[in-house]
C-alpha positions in Angstrom: 0.0 0.0 0.0 1.3 3.5 -0.9 2.3 5.6 2.1 1.5 9.3 2.5 4.2 11.8 3.5 3.1 14.6 5.8 5.2 17.4 7.2 4.4 18.8 10.6 5.6 22.0 12.2 6.3 21.2 15.9 6.2 23.9 18.6 7.5 23.9 22.2 10.7 22.0 21.7 13.5 23.4 23.8 16.4 20.9 23.2 17.3 18.0 21.0 16.0 15.6 23.6 12.5 17.0 23.0 12.8 16.2 19.3 13.9 12.6 20.3 10.8 12.2 22.5 8.4 13.4 19.7 10.1 11.1 17.2 9.9 8.1 19.6 6.2 8.7 20.2 5.3 9.0 16.5 7.3 5.9 15.5 5.3 3.9 18.0 2.2 4.4 15.9 1.3 1.5 13.6 3.0 1.9 10.1 4.4 5.3 10.9 8.1 6.3 10.3 9.0 9.8 11.5 12.1 12.0 11.5 12.0 15.1 13.8 14.5 17.8 13.1 15.0 20.1 16.1 16.8 22.8 14.0 14.0 23.3 11.5 11.3 22.4 14.1 9.6 20.0 11.6 8.7 16.4 11.5 8.7 14.4 8.2 6.2 11.6 8.8 5.6 8.7 6.4 2.3 7.0 7.3 -0.4 4.8 5.8 -3.5 6.6 4.4 -5.7 5.1 7.2 -3.7 7.0 9.8 -5.1 10.6 9.5 -3.0 13.7 10.0 -5.2 14.6 13.0 -4.0 11.4 14.7 -0.4 12.4 14.2 -1.0 15.8 15.6 -2.9 14.4 18.6 0.1 12.1 19.4 2.5 15.1 19.4 0.1 17.1 21.6 -0.2 14.2 24.1 3.6 14.2 24.2 3.5 17.8 25.5 4.1 19.9 22.3 2.1 21.6 19.6 1.8 20.5 16.0 0.2 21.6 12.8 0.5 20.5 9.2 3.2 22.6 7.5 2.0 25.0 4.7 3.6 24.8 1.3 6.4 27.3 0.7 5.2 30.6 -0.7 6.9 32.3 -3.6 7.7 35.4 -1.5 7.3 36.6 2.1 4.1 38.4 3.1 4.3 42.0 4.2 3.9 40.9 7.8 6.8 38.4 7.6 9.0 41.1 5.9 8.2 43.8 8.4 8.1 41.9 11.7 10.6 39.8 13.6 10.0 36.2 14.7 7.8 36.6 17.8 9.7 33.8 19.7 13.0 35.6 19.2 11.6 39.0 20.1 10.1 37.5 23.3 13.3 35.8 24.3 15.3 39.1 23.7 12.8 41.0 25.8 13.1 38.5 28.7 16.8 38.5 28.4 17.2 42.3 28.4 14.8 42.9 31.3 16.3 40.0 33.3 19.9 41.2 32.8 19.0 44.8 33.8 17.3 43.5 37.0 19.8 40.7 37.9 23.0 42.8 37.6 22.5 44.9 40.8 21.2 41.8 42.7 24.5 39.9 41.9 26.6 42.9 42.8 24.8 43.5 46.1 25.0 39.9 47.1 28.6 39.3 46.2 30.2 42.6 47.3 29.7 43.2 51.1 30.9 46.8 50.9 27.8 47.6 48.7 25.4 46.1 51.2 23.4 48.9 52.9 20.6 48.6 55.5 17.7 46.6 54.0 19.6 45.9 50.8 18.1 42.4 50.8 14.6 43.8 50.3 15.7 45.7 47.2 17.3 42.5 45.9 14.1 40.6 46.5 12.1 43.3 44.6 14.6 43.1 41.6 15.0 39.3 41.6 11.3 38.3 41.9 10.4 39.3 38.3 13.5 37.7 36.9 12.7 34.3 38.6 9.0 34.4 38.0 8.6 36.1 34.6 12.1 35.7 33.1 12.2 32.1 34.1 8.6 31.3 33.0 9.7 29.4 29.8 11.8 27.1 32.0 9.1 26.6 34.6 6.4 26.0 32.0 8.7 23.4 30.2 9.6 21.7 33.4 5.9 21.4 34.4 5.0 20.0 30.9 7.9 17.5 31.2 6.8 16.5 34.7 3.3 15.8 33.5 4.7 13.4 30.9 7.2 11.8 33.2 10.3 13.3 31.7 13.1 15.6 33.0 15.4 17.9 30.9 17.7 20.7 31.6 14.6 22.9 32.0 13.7 20.8 35.0 17.0 21.4 36.7 17.0 25.1 35.9 13.4 25.5 37.2 13.9 23.4 40.4 17.3 25.0 41.2 16.1 28.6 40.8 12.8 28.0 42.5 14.5 26.3 45.4 17.0 29.1 45.8 14.2 31.7 45.5 11.9 29.8 47.9 14.6 29.4 50.5 15.4 33.1 50.2 11.7 33.9 50.8 11.7 31.7 53.9 14.9 33.2 55.2 13.6 36.8 54.6 10.1 36.4 56.1 10.5 33.6 58.6 14.2 33.7 59.4 16.7 36.4 60.3 17.6 37.5 56.7 15.0 40.3 56.7 16.5 42.1 59.7 18.0 45.6 59.0 21.8 45.5 58.8 22.0 41.9 57.6 25.2 41.1 55.8 26.2 38.2 53.6 29.1 36.0 54.9 31.4 33.9 52.8 31.6 30.7 54.9 32.9 27.7 53.0 30.7 25.2 54.7 27.1 24.9 55.8 26.8 26.9 59.0 23.8 25.5 60.8 23.4 28.4 63.2 23.4 31.0 60.4 21.5 29.1 57.7 18.3 31.0 58.3 20.0 34.3 57.6 21.4 33.3 54.2 19.6 34.3 50.9 20.4 33.1 47.4 18.6 35.7 45.3 21.7 36.3 43.2 21.9 32.6 42.3 18.2 32.4 41.3 18.3 35.6 39.2 21.8 35.0 37.7 21.0 31.4 36.6 17.8 32.5 34.8 19.6 35.4 33.0 22.6 33.2 31.8 20.3 30.4 30.5 18.1 33.0 28.8 21.3 34.3 27.0 22.1 30.8 25.8 18.5 30.2 24.6 18.5 33.6 22.8 21.7 32.8 20.9 20.4 29.4 19.9 17.1 30.8 18.7 19.0 33.4 16.5 21.0 30.5 14.9 17.8 28.6 14.1 15.8 31.6 12.9 16.5 31.3 9.1 16.4 27.5 8.9 13.8 27.6 6.1 15.1 30.6 4.2 16.6 28.5 1.4 13.2 27.6 0.1 12.1 31.3 0.1 15.4 32.3 -1.7 14.8 29.6 -4.3 11.2 30.7 -5.0 12.2 34.3 -4.9 14.6 33.7 -7.8 11.7 33.6 -10.2 10.1 36.6 -11.9 7.4 38.4 -10.0 5.3 39.5 -13.0 5.2 38.8 -16.7 4.0 40.4 -20.0 1.4 38.0 -21.4 0.0 38.3 -25.0 -3.7 38.0 -25.0 -5.6 38.6 -28.3 -2.5 40.3 -29.6 -2.3 42.7 -26.7 0.5 42.8 -24.1 -0.9 42.6 -20.5 1.3 42.7 -17.4 0.1 40.1 -14.9 1.6 38.5 -11.7 3.4 35.2 -12.4 0.7 33.4 -10.4 -1.8 34.3 -13.0 0.2 32.6 -15.8 -1.4 29.4 -17.2 0.0 26.6 -19.3 -0.4 27.5 -22.9 -0.1 31.3 -22.4 2.2 33.3 -24.7 4.5 35.7 -22.9 7.2 38.2 -23.8 10.8 38.2 -22.5 12.9 41.3 -23.3 16.7 41.4 -23.0 17.8 41.5 -19.3 14.5 40.0 -18.0 14.0 36.7 -16.2 12.1 34.0 -18.0 8.8 33.7 -16.0 8.3 30.0 -16.3 9.3 26.8 -18.2 8.2 27.0 -21.8 9.1 26.8 -25.6 10.2 29.7 -27.7 7.7 30.5 -30.5 9.3 33.6 -31.8 12.7 35.3 -31.7 16.3 34.2 -31.0 18.6 35.1 -28.1 21.3 33.9 -25.8 20.0 32.7 -22.4 22.1 32.8 -19.2 21.2 29.5 -17.5 24.4 29.3 -15.3 22.4 29.7 -12.1 20.3 26.7 -12.9 22.5 24.4 -14.9 26.1 25.3 -14.1 26.8 25.6 -17.9 29.3 28.5 -18.2 28.5 29.3 -21.8 25.2 31.1 -22.5 22.7 28.9 -24.3 21.6 30.0 -27.8 17.8 29.6 -28.2 15.6 30.1 -31.2 12.1 29.0 -32.3 11.3 25.5 -30.8 13.9 25.8 -28.1 12.9 24.9 -24.5 13.7 27.5 -21.8 13.6 27.3 -18.1 12.0 29.7 -15.6 14.5 31.8 -13.6 17.0 32.0 -16.5 18.0 35.5 -17.8 17.4 36.5 -21.4 20.7 38.1 -22.4 20.2 39.7 -25.9 17.2 39.2 -28.2 13.4 39.5 -27.7 11.6 36.2 -27.2 8.0 35.1 -27.3 7.6 32.0 -25.1 4.6 29.6 -24.7 4.3 28.4 -21.1 4.5 24.6 -20.8 4.8 24.2 -17.0 3.7 26.6 -14.2 3.6 26.7 -10.4 4.8 23.6 -8.6 5.5 21.8 -11.9 8.4 24.0 -13.0 12.0 23.0 -12.8 12.7 25.8 -10.2 9.8 24.6 -8.0 11.0 21.0 -8.2 14.5 22.2 -7.1 12.9 24.0 -4.2 11.3 20.7 -3.2 14.7 18.9 -3.4 16.2 21.5 -1.0 13.2 21.1 1.3 13.6 17.3 1.4 17.3 17.4 1.8 17.1 19.8 4.8 14.4 17.9 6.6 16.1 14.6 6.0 19.5 15.8 7.2 20.2 14.1 10.6 20.5 16.7 13.3 23.7 16.4 15.4 22.6 15.9 19.0 23.9 18.6 21.3 26.5 17.0 23.7 24.9 18.8 26.6 21.4 17.5 25.9 22.7 13.9 25.3 24.4 13.8 28.7 21.6 15.8 30.5 19.2 12.8 29.9 21.2 11.1 32.7 22.7 14.1 34.4 19.4 15.9 35.3 17.6 13.0 37.0 20.9 12.0 38.8 21.2 15.5 40.3 17.6 15.5 41.5 18.2 12.2 43.2 21.5 13.4 44.7 19.7 16.5 46.1 16.9 14.3 47.5 19.4 11.8 48.9 21.3 14.7 50.5 18.2 16.0 52.2 17.2 12.6 53.6 20.7 11.6 54.7 21.3 14.9 56.6 17.9 14.6 58.3 18.7 11.1 59.4 22.2 11.9 60.6 21.8 15.4 62.1 18.0 15.8 62.6 18.6 19.4 61.6 16.0 20.4 59.0 17.6 23.8 58.3 21.0 22.4 57.7 19.6 19.5 55.7 17.7 21.8 53.4 20.6 24.1 53.0 22.9 21.2 51.9 20.2 20.0 49.4 19.9 23.5 48.0 23.6 23.7 47.7 23.5 20.5 45.6 20.9 22.0 43.3 22.7 25.3 42.9 26.1 23.9 42.3 24.7 21.7 39.6 22.6 24.4 37.9 23.9 24.0 34.3 24.8 27.7 33.8 28.3 26.9 32.4 26.7 24.0 30.5 24.2 26.3 28.9 26.9 28.8 28.0 29.4 26.3 26.7 28.0 26.1 23.2 26.6 29.6 22.5 29.5 31.6 23.8 32.1 29.6 21.8 29.8 29.8 18.8 29.3 33.6 19.3 33.1 34.3 19.5 33.9 31.8 16.7 31.3 33.2 14.4 32.3 36.8 15.2 35.9 36.0 14.4 34.7 34.2 11.3 32.7 37.2 10.1 35.9 39.3 10.3 37.6 36.7 8.1 34.7 36.5 5.6 33.2 33.2 7.1 29.6 32.9 8.2 28.8 29.8 10.4 25.1 29.1 10.6 24.9 27.2 13.9 26.5 24.7 16.3 25.2 21.7 14.4 27.5 22.6 11.6 30.7 22.2 13.6 30.5 18.4 14.2 30.5 17.8 10.5 33.7 19.7 9.9 35.6 17.3 12.1 34.5 14.3 10.1 34.7 15.6 6.5 37.1 13.8 4.3 35.9 14.8 0.8 35.3 18.2 -0.6 33.1 18.6 -3.7 33.8 21.8 -5.6 31.3 23.4 -8.1 33.2 24.8 -11.1 31.4 27.8 -12.4 31.7 30.8 -9.9 33.5 28.7 -7.3 36.7 27.5 -8.9 36.3 29.8 -11.9 35.1 33.4 -12.1 31.9 32.7 -14.1 32.9 35.3 -16.7 33.8 34.4 -20.4 37.3 35.2 -21.6 39.4 34.3 -24.6 41.7 31.4 -23.6 43.4 30.4 -26.9 43.8 31.6 -30.5 44.7 28.8 -33.0 45.4 29.6 -36.7 45.3 26.5 -39.0 48.6 25.6 -40.7 48.4 26.3 -44.4 45.6 28.8 -43.9 48.0 31.7 -44.8 47.0 33.7 -41.8 48.6 34.6 -38.4 46.9 34.6 -35.0 46.7 38.4 -34.8 44.9 38.7 -38.2 42.6 35.8 -37.2 41.6 37.5 -34.0 41.4 41.0 -35.5 38.9 40.1 -38.2 36.8 37.9 -35.9 36.8 40.6 -33.2 35.7 43.2 -35.7 32.7 41.2 -36.6 31.9 40.0 -33.1 32.0 43.6 -31.9 28.6 44.2 -33.4 27.0 41.3 -31.5 25.5 41.4 -28.0 26.2 37.7 -27.3 28.5 37.2 -24.2 30.9 35.0 -26.2 31.1 37.6 -28.9 31.8 40.3 -26.3 34.7 38.2 -24.9 36.2 37.8 -28.3 35.8 41.5 -29.2 37.3 42.6 -25.9 40.3 40.4 -26.3 40.8 41.5 -30.0 40.7 45.2 -29.0 43.2 44.6 -26.2 45.6 42.6 -28.4 45.2 44.2 -31.8 44.2 47.8 -31.0 41.5 49.6 -33.0 39.3 47.1 -34.9 38.0 47.7 -38.5 34.2 48.4 -38.9 32.3 45.7 -40.8 30.5 46.9 -43.9 27.8 44.3 -43.5 26.7 42.3 -40.4 24.2 39.5 -39.9 23.3 37.5 -36.8 22.5 33.8 -37.6 20.4 32.6 -34.6 22.0 29.8 -32.7 25.0 29.5 -35.0 27.0 32.7 -35.0 27.6 35.8 -37.2 28.7 36.7 -40.7 29.6 39.9 -42.5 32.0 41.8 -44.7 35.2 43.0 -43.1 38.0 44.6 -45.1 36.7 43.0 -48.3 36.4 39.5 -46.8 33.2 37.5 -46.2 33.9 36.5 -42.6 32.1 33.7 -40.7 32.4 33.4 -36.9 30.5 30.8 -34.9 29.8 27.1 -34.6 31.0 24.4 -37.0 27.4 24.2 -38.3 27.6 27.8 -39.6 30.6 27.0 -41.7 29.1 23.8 -42.9 26.0 25.7 -44.1 28.3 27.9 -46.2 30.0 24.8 -47.6 33.2 25.6 -45.7 35.1 22.4 -44.7 36.1 22.3 -41.0 39.5 20.6 -40.5 38.8 19.2 -37.1 36.4 19.7 -34.2 38.2 21.9 -31.7 36.1 20.8 -28.7 33.5 22.5 -26.5 33.8 26.3 -26.3 35.6 26.6 -29.7 34.5 29.4 -32.0 35.3 28.7 -35.7 36.6 31.5 -38.0 36.5 31.4 -41.8 36.6 33.8 -44.6 36.6 33.6 -48.4 35.4 30.0 -48.3 38.3 28.7 -46.1 38.4 27.8 -42.4 41.2 29.9 -41.0 41.3 28.9 -37.3 39.5 28.6 -34.0 39.1 30.8 -30.9 38.6 29.0 -27.5 36.4 31.0 -25.2 35.9 29.6 -21.6 35.3 30.5 -18.0 38.4 31.9 -16.3 40.0 30.0 -13.4 40.3 32.2 -10.3 43.9 33.1 -9.4 43.5 31.7 -5.9 41.9 28.4 -6.8 45.0 26.3 -7.1 46.3 27.5 -3.8 42.9 26.8 -2.2 43.0 23.2 -3.4 46.4 22.7 -1.9 45.2 24.1 1.4 42.2 21.8 1.4 44.4 18.8 0.7 46.5 19.9 3.7 43.5 19.5 5.9 43.2 15.8 4.8 40.4 16.5 2.3 40.0 14.8 -1.1 38.9 17.4 -3.7 36.3 16.5 -6.4 35.2 18.8 -9.2 31.5 18.7 -9.9 29.9 20.6 -12.8 27.1 20.7 -15.4 29.7 21.8 -17.9 31.3 19.7 -20.7 33.8 17.1 -19.6 36.6 18.5 -21.7 36.2 21.9 -20.2 35.9 20.5 -16.6 39.0 18.3 -17.0 41.1 21.3 -18.3 40.0 23.4 -15.2 40.7 20.5 -12.9 44.2 20.0 -14.3 45.0 23.7 -13.9 44.1 23.7 -10.2 45.4 20.2 -9.2 42.2 18.2 -8.9 42.3 14.5 -10.0 38.6 13.5 -9.7 36.1 15.1 -12.1 32.3 14.6 -12.3 31.0 16.5 -15.3 27.9 17.0 -17.4 25.6 16.7 -14.4 22.1 18.1 -14.4 21.0 20.2 -11.4 18.6 17.5 -10.1 21.6 15.0 -10.3 24.0 17.0 -8.2 22.3 16.1 -4.9 22.3 12.5 -6.1 26.0 12.6 -6.7 26.6 13.8 -3.2 24.3 11.1 -1.8 26.3 8.5 -3.9 29.6 9.7 -2.4 28.1 9.5 1.1 26.9 6.0 0.4 30.5 5.1 -0.4 31.4 5.9 3.1 32.7 9.4 2.6 31.8 12.4 4.7 31.2 15.1 2.1 31.6 18.9 2.1 30.1 20.7 -0.9 31.2 24.2 -2.1 29.0 26.0 -4.6 27.4 29.3 -5.5 24.4 28.7 -7.9 20.8 27.8 -7.5 21.7 24.5 -9.1 24.0 23.8 -6.1 21.4 24.5 -3.4 20.0 20.9 -3.1 23.5 19.4 -3.1 24.6 21.9 -0.5 21.7 20.9 1.7 22.3 17.2 1.1 26.0 17.2 1.9 27.3 16.6 5.4 28.7 20.2 5.2 27.6 22.9 2.8 29.8 25.8 2.0 28.4 28.6 -0.2 30.3 31.3 -2.0 29.0 34.7 -0.8 29.2 36.0 -4.3 26.6 33.4 -5.4 22.8 33.2 -5.1 20.7 33.6 -2.0 19.3 30.1 -2.5 22.8 28.6 -2.3 23.8 30.7 0.7 20.6 29.9 2.6 20.9 26.2 1.9 24.5 26.0 3.1 26.0 25.6 6.6 28.9 27.9 6.0 29.0 31.0 3.8 32.3 32.4 2.4 31.6 36.1 2.0 34.6 37.1 -0.1 34.0 34.5 -2.8 37.6 33.3 -2.4 37.9 29.5 -2.4 40.9 29.7 0.0 38.5 30.9 2.7 36.9 27.4 2.5 40.0 25.9 4.1 40.0 28.7 6.8 36.3 28.0 7.4 36.9 24.4 8.1 39.9 25.1 10.4 37.9 27.7 12.3 34.9 25.4 12.6 37.1 22.6 14.0 38.7 25.0 16.4 35.3 26.2 17.6 34.1 22.7 18.1 37.2 21.8 20.1 36.5 24.9 22.3 32.9 23.8 22.8 34.0 20.3 23.8 36.5 21.8 26.2 33.8 24.0 27.7 31.5 21.1 28.1 34.2 19.0 29.6 34.9 21.7 32.2 31.3 22.2 33.0 30.6 18.6 33.6 33.9 18.0 35.4 33.2 20.9 37.7 29.8 19.4 38.5 31.2 16.0 39.1 33.8 17.4 41.5 31.6 19.9 43.3 28.5 17.8 43.8 30.1 15.5 46.4 31.4 18.6 48.3 27.9 20.2 48.3 26.3 16.9 49.4 28.8 16.6 52.3 27.9 20.0 53.5 31.3 21.4 52.7 29.9 24.1 50.4 27.7 26.9 51.6 25.0 27.6 48.9 26.4 31.1 48.7 29.8 29.6 47.8 28.1 27.1 45.5 26.5 30.1 43.7 29.9 31.8 43.5 31.5 28.6 42.1 28.8 28.3 39.6 29.4 31.9 38.5 33.2 31.4 38.3 32.6 28.3 36.1 30.7 30.5 33.7 33.5 33.0 33.7 35.9 30.2 32.8 33.8 29.0 30.0 33.4 32.6 28.6 37.2 33.2 28.9 38.0 30.0 27.2 35.7 30.9 24.3 37.3 34.4 24.0 40.5 32.7 23.0 38.9 32.1 19.6 39.3 35.8 18.9 43.0 35.2 18.2 42.3 32.7 15.4 44.1 33.6 12.2 
């Protein structure tokens, strides 16, 4: 029986373990196979038709989260989306800003005795209460939801720890001695049973909430544009089109275009949708979609693709496919599938917290019971238990990833490297193969004259060949013609003006120059004039003949970037195996590969096949990085273990990638991988410290050797260490 694939948008997930819980619940349903991606907040569910979408949504809701069927991607953002920020991000930033402003004086007053005036503790309570209650509301709400479903996450520990510290402070202020005028905080290293009722922990409660909010805000920012690749792809298409109806030109939105409609495409305009040329001839720049560096000549009967740019002549096109059936829309679907199907790297902190959080709660409870049994002192027992919760509050744990990521990405931005999020970093460590798109990545994407070849016995030298060809090509608007004309003018000086000129659609040009009937173009042009061509010069060759004889060829090709060979050497130095992948002709691709030092070439690949090539390489056991810049690379970038987009390329490629190289210099790809690996190492060092600190401090707190105040200070110092370690990334070069 055929399965149905449904995409759900999941709300309320706060960590990767939440995604794992939703995925586990969905997969328990009969016949259901689900993949939940925390980064995109979506679930891709394959289910039998008899299992309705409502049942899938109900299962997610019963797990404690919200769900709705994902709408199809729209061609462009609405006015509201364009004008307003993501509500979740705005809410987080508001909570973080208010909490930081209120918590700062609380921490200072509690930690610096010289600042403590009479009744300072009541000011601290006034400032800390909104931070704990309102600022920490997302953690408390998530902890309550998890509790109702029998689960515990980092939210549980944050909520229990902060509420315990705040609740103890309220007890000490209203029922103990902490509310007395003139009260001062001490710095006893151990639990002082006689003074326990005068200790308050407002700075711990407010500080933990603020630090964790900072981590959540940084994470939310990294996730904000997870689906922007689809919008960038759809936005590539034209917005309106000139349709011919009853012989009259009518400008309508692209959405109103129907299969069979005739529409106009003027020079410089985008082709609105897939179709067939019914009138006119032109050169079409399809490099963004196909990777083909040479513009494609089209004439009556030629198929054209929506999103390509009409370079020279006026075209009338009959629409053959519109909307979701177009090639561009199908590529958008490829990107969507690749993104949703990419395995999300589980955050190290969340993986360990599945055991860590329940263990800490049990240790705190065990500490309370043990102290009660041994000392029969409820105050001291509760103080020791609170110390356990506070010392274990995962403040450093929450900062380990976002601070290193913030510094690493900040330094990367200075070097022209944009890192999309922490899930990118793990891939850089494992990558062993780097697939390089040719056009615009290894090469400049601009046509230039590479070689002039005069035939032996043709009684002509190279300069004469180029001068006459350039004189004729100077009258053409074709990109190849412009490259020939520019090279001829630079090499031969002023060019003669042709007496006659004729453009032969799809074949080349002919005309009279200095008394010669000159032909410049494809071999078929010469054959049509009964001129014998000595030999095929290969892809990109422009044949030149006059007075009935073939005189030579001009080779026009994409220019290799000056830095590409050095970049390939650097990538090899990182242990990576370079592969050149392109939609261009094999001969052209192999010539470029030889010039930059690449041994493995995969050429003449259609856009839809690029992602399949990446999948094939991964199936061979390779971990693949993909570097590209065109729309045709977007699906492959999303499919690869690591996608790197040249910043000089299209928005679609940039949004589908994991790393963006702003300067468009391939050498930066090696720097990006080095920086990502260094950032990952820093994150792991931070996490190692955070967990190691907890492992060492928990027994001390449980034994009553740490006053909760000292526990709070130690927790703060662990955060300082994590931040300081992350700041070392600023020295990366």
